[in-house]
RODO-2510 file (C-alpha; in nm, 4 decimals, decimal comma):
residues 238
     n   res          X          Y          Z
     1     m     0,5696    -2,2160     0,0932
     2     i     0,6469    -2,2842    -0,2183
     3     d     0,3068    -2,2637    -0,4710
     4     e     0,4350    -2,5569    -0,7309
     5     h     0,0739    -2,4723    -0,9088
     6     d     0,2039    -2,1543    -0,9606
     7     n     0,4177    -2,1425    -1,2636
     8     h     0,3607    -1,7759    -1,3706
     9     p     0,7258    -1,6003    -1,4204
    10     p     0,8124    -1,3331    -1,1361
    11     p     0,6732    -1,0219    -1,1673
    12     f     1,0629    -0,9269    -1,0797
    13     g     1,4350    -0,9479    -1,2602
    14     s     1,5677    -0,9721    -1,5851
    15     k     1,3560    -1,1074    -1,8388
    16     e     1,6857    -1,2776    -2,0073
    17     l     1,7743    -1,4198    -1,6622
    18     r     1,4035    -1,6118    -1,6223
    19     l     1,3550    -1,9761    -1,6152
    20     p     1,2508    -2,1234    -1,9697
    21     d     0,8319    -2,1793    -1,9580
    22     a     0,8768    -2,5315    -2,0039
    23     l     1,1215    -2,5802    -1,7129
    24     r     0,9340    -2,3819    -1,4550
    25     p     0,6664    -2,6570    -1,3439
    26     a     0,9033    -2,9326    -1,3386
    27     l     1,1294    -2,7154    -1,1083
    28     k     0,8865    -2,5602    -0,8860
    29     k     0,7428    -2,9090    -0,8409
    30     h     1,0839    -3,0502    -0,7474
    31     l     1,1787    -2,7913    -0,4476
    32     a     0,8202    -2,8127    -0,3015
    33     g     0,9481    -3,1400    -0,2841
    34     l     1,2778    -3,1175    -0,1152
    35     r     1,0670    -2,8335     0,0975
    36     q     0,8213    -3,1170     0,2565
    37     h     1,1345    -3,3267     0,2758
    38     y     1,3411    -3,1202     0,5140
    39     e     1,0316    -3,0270     0,7162
    40     k     0,8908    -3,3825     0,7825
    41     n     1,1840    -3,5769     0,7660
    42     l     1,4472    -3,4276     0,8592
    43     h     1,2558    -3,1686     1,0958
    44     w     1,4145    -2,8397     0,9638
    45     g     1,1870    -2,5488     0,8168
    46     g     0,9484    -2,4920     1,1414
    47     r     0,8111    -2,1076     1,1658
    48     v     0,9975    -1,9664     1,4736
    49     g     0,7664    -1,6571     1,4932
    50     f     0,7369    -1,3088     1,5948
    51     g     0,8781    -1,2088     1,9055
    52     k     0,7596    -0,9274     2,1487
    53     r     0,9879    -0,6230     1,9527
    54     p     1,0400    -0,6359     1,6194
    55     a     1,2407    -0,3957     1,3246
    56     l     1,2560    -0,3565     0,9519
    57     i     1,5509    -0,3428     0,7034
    58     v     1,5480    -0,2571     0,3536
    59     i     1,8307    -0,3981     0,2271
    60     d     1,9882    -0,1993    -0,1087
    61     l     1,6949    -0,0293    -0,2903
    62     a     1,8870     0,2014    -0,4095
    63     l     1,8891     0,3573    -0,7972
    64     a     2,1569     0,1550    -0,8886
    65     w     1,9536    -0,1635    -0,8538
    66     t     1,6175    -0,0617    -0,8669
    67     d     1,6202     0,1768    -1,1990
    68     p     1,6655    -0,0540    -1,4664
    69     d     1,8429     0,1930    -1,6685
    70     s     2,1127     0,2239    -1,4366
    71     l     2,3028    -0,0510    -1,6028
    72     p     2,4649    -0,3023    -1,5414
    73     y     2,3010    -0,3666    -1,1943
    74     g     1,9353    -0,1976    -1,2537
    75     t     1,6261    -0,4676    -1,3101
    76     n     1,2735    -0,4326    -1,2788
    77     l     1,2048    -0,4502    -0,8937
    78     d     0,8803    -0,2270    -0,9332
    79     s     0,7034    -0,5266    -0,7361
    80     i     0,9882    -0,5367    -0,4444
    81     v     0,9851    -0,1997    -0,3944
    82     e     0,5916    -0,1845    -0,3850
    83     a     0,5704    -0,4622    -0,0882
    84     t     0,7924    -0,3033     0,0830
    85     c     0,6477     0,0545     0,0600
    86     r     0,3553    -0,1190     0,1993
    87     l     0,5595    -0,2813     0,4677
    88     l     0,7241     0,0495     0,5263
    89     d     0,3894     0,2109     0,5698
    90     t     0,2469    -0,0409     0,8323
    91     a     0,5756    -0,0105     1,0504
    92     r     0,5630     0,3418     1,0598
    93     h     0,2274     0,3812     1,2222
    94     a     0,3094     0,0763     1,4516
    95     a     0,6158     0,3120     1,5265
    96     i     0,9219    -0,0231     1,4974
    97     p     1,2741     0,0888     1,3822
    98     i     1,3636     0,0926     1,0802
    99     f     1,6664     0,0486     0,8698
   100     f     1,8165     0,1053     0,5327
   101     t     2,1586    -0,0703     0,3984
   102     t     2,3652     0,0574     0,0550
   103     s     2,6861     0,0681    -0,0653
   104     p     2,9424     0,3754     0,0606
   105     h     3,0601     0,5830    -0,2107
   106     d     3,4171     0,6637    -0,1440
   107     a     3,6766     0,7716    -0,4257
   108     a     3,9733     0,6565    -0,2652
   109     d     3,8577     0,2797    -0,1579
   110     q     4,0705     0,0315    -0,3530
   111     p     4,0209    -0,2224    -0,5955
   112     t     3,9809    -0,5942    -0,4419
   113     p     3,9215    -0,9409    -0,5941
   114     r     3,5457    -0,9303    -0,5517
   115     k     3,5729    -0,5991    -0,7212
   116     s     3,7388    -0,7161    -1,0115
   117     r     3,5086    -0,9732    -1,0770
   118     t     3,1664    -0,8320    -0,9766
   119     e     3,1787    -0,4748    -1,0566
   120     p     3,2832    -0,3620    -1,3910
   121     r     3,2434    -0,0085    -1,3376
   122     s     3,2170     0,2175    -1,0109
   123     l     2,8703     0,3169    -0,8687
   124     d     2,8716     0,6707    -0,8079
   125     e     2,7015     0,8723    -0,5557
   126     q     2,3695     0,8925    -0,7138
   127     s     2,3455     0,6131    -0,7669
   128     l     2,3668     0,4379    -0,4433
   129     e     2,1106     0,6813    -0,2976
   130     l     1,7560     0,5215    -0,1623
   131     d     1,4674     0,4800    -0,3810
   132     p     1,2706     0,8025    -0,3710
   133     r     0,9499     0,5876    -0,3163
   134     l     1,0484     0,4659    -0,0167
   135     d     1,0592     0,7882     0,1067
   136     r     1,3143     0,7257     0,4052
   137     r     1,2212     0,9803     0,7129
   138     e     1,5065     1,1048     0,8974
   139     n     1,4792     0,9062     1,2044
   140     e     1,5253     0,6036     0,9548
   141     k     1,8800     0,5085     1,0172
   142     i     2,1059     0,4391     0,7049
   143     i     2,3387     0,1877     0,7367
   144     y     2,6242     0,1937     0,4694
   145     k     2,7905    -0,0994     0,4133
   146     h     3,1149    -0,2650     0,2578
   147     y     2,9886    -0,6397     0,2284
   148     a     2,7029    -0,8412     0,1360
   149     s     2,5880    -0,8436     0,5305
   150     a     2,4410    -0,5456     0,6671
   151     f     2,6122    -0,6797     1,0117
   152     k     2,9198    -0,7236     0,8839
   153     g     3,1901    -0,4952     0,9487
   154     t     2,8822    -0,2035     1,0669
   155     n     2,7578    -0,1572     1,3902
   156     l     2,3585    -0,2903     1,3014
   157     i     2,3586    -0,5403     1,5800
   158     e     2,4999    -0,2644     1,8390
   159     t     2,2081    -0,0758     1,7443
   160     l     1,9762    -0,3955     1,7363
   161     c     2,0305    -0,4833     2,0962
   162     a     2,0565    -0,1350     2,2431
   163     l     1,6481    -0,0910     2,0950
   164     h     1,5979    -0,4430     2,2220
   165     v     1,5071    -0,6002     1,9029
   166     d     1,4359    -0,9786     1,9414
   167     t     1,2714    -0,9852     1,5951
   168     l     1,4125    -0,8565     1,2289
   169     i     1,1845    -0,8388     0,9501
   170     v     1,4086    -0,8109     0,5953
   171     t     1,3275    -0,6855     0,2661
   172     g     1,5303    -0,5953    -0,0781
   173     v     1,7567    -0,7738    -0,2633
   174     s     1,8964    -0,9267    -0,3623
   175     t     1,7794    -1,3017    -0,2481
   176     s     2,0977    -1,5132    -0,3009
   177     h     2,3252    -1,2336    -0,1879
   178     c     2,2906    -0,9652     0,0524
   179     v     1,9129    -1,0915     0,1197
   180     y     2,0258    -1,4103     0,2395
   181     a     2,3817    -1,2853     0,4260
   182     t     2,1934    -1,0735     0,6612
   183     c     1,9760    -1,3334     0,7378
   184     r     2,2175    -1,6062     0,7764
   185     d     2,4059    -1,3270     1,0323
   186     a     2,0960    -1,2510     1,2075
   187     k     1,9667    -1,6216     1,2796
   188     g     2,1884    -1,6616     1,5661
   189     s     2,0529    -1,3323     1,7743
   190     f     1,7408    -1,2529     1,6555
   191     r     1,4010    -1,4011     1,4824
   192     v     1,4336    -1,3560     1,1257
   193     i     1,1305    -1,2911     0,9206
   194     v     1,1198    -1,2360     0,5371
   195     g     0,8189    -1,1031     0,3474
   196     r     0,8161    -1,3420     0,0248
   197     e     0,6772    -1,0608    -0,2282
   198     a     0,9303    -0,8306    -0,0546
   199     v     1,2204    -0,9668    -0,1657
   200     g     1,3469    -1,0775    -0,5284
   201     e     1,6503    -1,0305    -0,7660
   202     r     1,7742    -1,0129    -1,1426
   203     c     1,7550    -1,4187    -1,1910
   204     e     1,4480    -1,6098    -1,1170
   205     l     1,6582    -1,9781    -1,0420
   206     f     1,8809    -1,7807    -0,8098
   207     h     1,5940    -1,6108    -0,6320
   208     e     1,4081    -1,9932    -0,5947
   209     v     1,6827    -2,1625    -0,4665
   210     n     1,8203    -1,8959    -0,2332
   211     l     1,4778    -1,8283    -0,0837
   212     l     1,3825    -2,2152    -0,0437
   213     d     1,7100    -2,2179     0,1562
   214     i     1,6559    -1,9181     0,3422
   215     e     1,3395    -2,1249     0,4554
   216     i     1,4732    -2,4071     0,5509
   217     d     1,7477    -2,2482     0,7684
   218     l     1,7375    -1,9010     0,8728
   219     a     1,4050    -1,7426     0,8728
   220     d     1,0069    -1,7446     0,7998
   221     v     0,9323    -1,6690     0,5073
   222     i     0,5748    -1,5319     0,5188
   223     p     0,3328    -1,2934     0,3061
   224     v     0,3561    -0,9327     0,3188
   225     d     0,0176    -0,9495     0,3900
   226     e     0,0249    -1,1700     0,7330
   227     i     0,3425    -0,9377     0,8063
   228     i     0,1558    -0,6296     0,7912
   229     e    -0,1652    -0,7721     1,0449
   230     h     0,0997    -0,8754     1,2705
   231     l     0,2324    -0,4781     1,3198
   232     k    -0,1315    -0,3704     1,3010
   233     g    -0,1768    -0,5624     1,5749
   234     l     0,1325    -0,3856     1,7686
   235     a    -0,0022    -0,0829     1,6554
   236     r    -0,3504    -0,1428     1,8407
   237     s    -0,2262    -0,2730     2,1347
   238     g     0,0311     0,0028     2,1546
***
């Protein structure tokens, strides 16, 4: 739920792409009003809750995006990485399936119209490596994706179904693009849970608007602490 009284800038993203301080209160109030309207008048935005077999997916927390010195894509995502690491620790203790995504590196890939719009330079193999703070284990699968959604052109849905997963917990970047696209493709087959503090991007406005869209239509957007408590309950019952 949007906190219209929290008028602080987010701890992540680019300072140059933050909302002006004078606009933030009005925007937060307007978004909170939209959320209330959709819930009360259109009956959208209700929670679906957790199922019995969750999995965690960490979207695109590779060095190209998490290292602020990796220009032009990198930005300050420390709080996103830290929140995701907390979820990873609990998910590992609960022994649920864990997935990571990044882009593949192939020098033979041909340029596309999208690349000419959004990728002014090629990403090298090292920059596409996962942030080492995530401490990925050998049994945690990496999904190499060419598109925004972790499902398009990959075997993710087959793998999740083979594991009898019914709930997908989503973290990573960016809210308006890869997180949104993955939630959109997941919602037809899975309960989708998004850790509020564990997703983000460079631009504050894009993050706030798209996170509201996700919350209204695609997923339960809930605090990371709430997800951790649920996973701890699984670990205790297991």
